[in-house]
C-alpha positions in Angstrom: 72.7 15.1 15.4 70.5 17.5 14.1 67.8 15.4 14.8 68.9 14.6 18.6 69.7 18.7 19.5 65.5 18.8 19.0 64.8 16.6 21.0 63.7 18.8 24.7 66.5 18.7 27.0 64.6 15.7 29.2 65.1 13.5 26.0 68.7 14.3 25.0 69.7 13.3 29.1 68.5 10.7 28.7 70.1 9.8 25.1 73.3 11.0 26.9 73.0 9.2 30.5 72.5 5.7 28.2 75.3 6.2 25.7 77.8 7.2 29.4 76.3 3.8 30.2 77.5 1.5 27.5 80.8 3.7 27.3 81.3 2.9 30.7 79.5 -0.9 30.7 83.1 -1.3 28.5 85.7 0.1 30.9 87.1 -2.8 33.6 88.7 0.0 35.7 85.3 2.3 36.6 83.5 -1.4 36.9 86.0 -2.6 39.6 85.7 0.9 41.1 82.0 0.7 41.8 81.8 -2.3 42.9 84.4 -1.6 45.5 82.1 1.2 46.1 78.9 -0.9 46.5 80.4 -3.4 48.5 82.2 -1.2 51.7 80.6 -1.9 54.3 82.0 0.8 56.4 79.3 3.5 56.7 81.7 6.1 57.6 82.4 6.0 53.5 78.6 6.1 52.6 76.9 8.9 51.3 72.8 9.3 52.0 70.3 10.2 49.3 69.9 13.8 51.1 73.5 14.5 50.5 73.7 13.8 47.0 70.4 15.9 46.1 72.2 18.4 47.9 75.8 17.9 46.0 74.1 17.7 42.9 71.6 20.7 43.7 74.8 22.9 44.1 75.7 21.2 40.3 72.8 23.0 38.7 72.9 25.9 39.9 76.2 26.5 39.1 75.6 26.0 35.5 
């Protein structure tokens, strides 16, 4: 843990994302939810890439 604490933020973020990925692989409810969202054919439920970027930008500024 001390070694990871000394890593650059980008490397820490990559590790955190990978660990989350591993954890979610074993969460059947999450996998079912994501599969349903991916398979959703109703455009009213879709989110554009621009909307995602804006949402992520707001979250980053709020930190």
